[in-house]
Backbone bond lengths (Angstrom), bond angles and torsions (degrees), N, CA, C in turn:
res aa  C-N    CA-C-N  psi(-1)  N-CA   C-N-CA  omega(-1)  CA-C   N-CA-C  phi
1 X - - - 1.452 - - 1.525 109.58 -
2 X 1.307 115.06 139.84 1.461 119.82 177.93 1.522 110.18 -74.32
3 X 1.307 115.40 140.82 1.458 119.87 175.14 1.523 111.28 -111.47
4 X 1.334 115.82 -9.85 1.462 120.99 176.34 1.522 108.85 -153.79
5 X 1.317 116.14 159.40 1.461 119.84 179.52 1.522 109.54 -70.24
6 X 1.346 115.11 151.45 1.463 120.69 178.72 1.520 108.80 -136.24
7 X 1.313 115.82 132.84 1.459 121.54 177.16 1.513 111.51 92.55
8 X 1.320 113.95 154.00 1.460 118.48 179.31 1.526 111.82 -123.45
9 X 1.329 116.54 10.54 1.457 120.43 177.26 1.515 110.71 -83.16
10 X 1.309 115.58 161.51 1.455 120.16 177.63 1.510 111.86 78.00
11 X 1.319 114.87 -150.20 1.454 119.68 -178.25 1.521 109.17 -153.41
12 X 1.290 115.66 169.90 1.457 120.91 174.84 1.510 113.57 56.11
13 X 1.315 115.56 -118.43 1.458 121.87 -174.06 1.526 113.87 -91.37
14 X 1.319 119.19 3.66 1.468 121.35 -176.89 1.532 113.73 -49.94
15 X 1.331 119.59 -42.39 1.465 119.18 -179.58 1.534 114.47 -70.45
16 X 1.335 117.69 -2.60 1.465 120.99 -176.08 1.525 114.11 -104.97
17 X 1.334 118.18 -11.37 1.457 120.28 -173.73 1.521 112.31 -119.03
18 X 1.334 115.29 134.38 1.463 122.87 175.66 1.527 106.88 -109.45
19 X 1.341 117.79 115.64 1.467 119.90 179.57 1.532 111.42 -65.74
20 X 1.328 116.51 150.62 1.465 121.33 176.54 1.525 109.92 -54.15
21 X 1.314 115.94 133.63 1.455 121.48 177.86 1.520 114.04 87.80
22 X 1.312 117.82 0.75 1.466 121.87 -179.19 1.521 109.70 -122.32
23 X 1.327 115.83 157.45 1.463 119.75 176.94 1.525 111.72 -112.54
24 X 1.327 115.88 7.05 1.464 121.64 178.20 1.523 109.48 -115.95
25 X 1.325 115.62 153.76 1.460 119.63 175.35 1.524 109.19 -76.87
26 X 1.324 115.78 165.66 1.464 119.72 175.84 1.528 110.68 -61.23
27 X 1.309 117.12 -27.63 1.459 121.48 177.30 1.516 113.26 -71.14
28 X 1.331 116.89 -19.09 1.463 121.53 179.76 1.526 112.79 -99.65
29 X 1.327 117.08 -20.60 1.461 120.71 -175.48 1.522 112.21 -74.43
30 X 1.323 114.58 151.37 1.459 122.03 175.73 1.530 109.63 -65.20
31 X 1.294 116.46 146.60 1.469 122.29 -178.13 1.533 111.96 -57.60
32 X 1.321 117.55 -35.21 1.469 121.49 179.49 1.525 110.83 -62.04
33 X 1.306 116.95 -43.38 1.466 121.32 179.09 1.525 109.97 -67.98
34 X 1.323 116.57 -42.39 1.464 120.20 -179.95 1.523 111.21 -60.63
35 X 1.316 117.18 -37.67 1.465 120.04 179.21 1.521 111.16 -65.93
36 X 1.333 117.46 -36.17 1.466 120.81 178.15 1.523 111.46 -67.54
37 X 1.315 117.07 -31.01 1.460 122.10 -179.32 1.528 112.84 -83.64
38 X 1.302 116.70 -16.24 1.461 122.54 -174.15 1.527 112.73 -62.86
39 X 1.321 116.75 137.08 1.465 120.40 176.07 1.525 110.54 -63.95
40 X 1.307 117.61 -30.98 1.468 120.37 177.93 1.525 110.64 -67.61
41 X 1.321 115.89 -41.95 1.463 120.30 178.46 1.523 110.95 -62.79
42 X 1.326 116.44 -42.64 1.465 120.53 179.20 1.525 110.79 -64.31
43 X 1.327 117.27 -40.59 1.465 121.07 179.56 1.529 111.11 -66.02
44 X 1.328 117.19 -42.84 1.464 120.09 179.09 1.522 111.76 -65.89
45 X 1.314 116.75 -37.25 1.461 120.63 177.85 1.531 110.56 -63.10
46 X 1.317 116.55 -43.92 1.461 120.72 178.03 1.530 110.73 -64.90
47 X 1.322 117.17 -43.21 1.467 120.85 178.94 1.527 110.68 -61.00
48 X 1.323 117.04 -40.86 1.467 120.56 179.01 1.525 110.71 -62.77
49 X 1.333 116.99 -43.88 1.468 119.82 179.15 1.527 110.97 -61.69
50 X 1.314 116.97 -40.12 1.468 120.49 178.98 1.522 110.48 -66.89
51 X 1.327 116.69 -46.46 1.465 120.43 -179.30 1.527 111.79 -64.22
52 X 1.320 116.88 -34.02 1.466 120.42 178.75 1.526 112.31 -64.48
53 X 1.323 117.46 -23.25 1.465 120.40 -179.84 1.527 112.23 -86.43
54 X 1.320 117.36 -12.53 1.463 121.13 -177.91 1.520 110.87 -90.20
55 X 1.299 115.39 151.90 1.460 121.01 177.82 1.521 108.67 -110.14
56 X 1.308 116.24 122.22 1.467 121.55 179.61 1.522 109.45 -108.23
57 X 1.317 116.09 77.65 1.468 119.87 -179.36 1.496 110.64 -110.20
C-alpha cells in the first residue's frame, strides 16, 4: 500500500494509484503505457474492431 504519492506525471490522482501488474504509480509511468491502460483507449480499440467488421456500402 502506498503511504505517499509518487511521481509528478499525469494529473489528479495519478501519483496515488499503481495499476495491477506494475510497481510504479500512474504518475511515474510513461505516457505510452498509461494510454494503453486507459479505459478510453480500450473502448476505442474495441469500437475500431467492431467498425472494421461492418460494411459501409
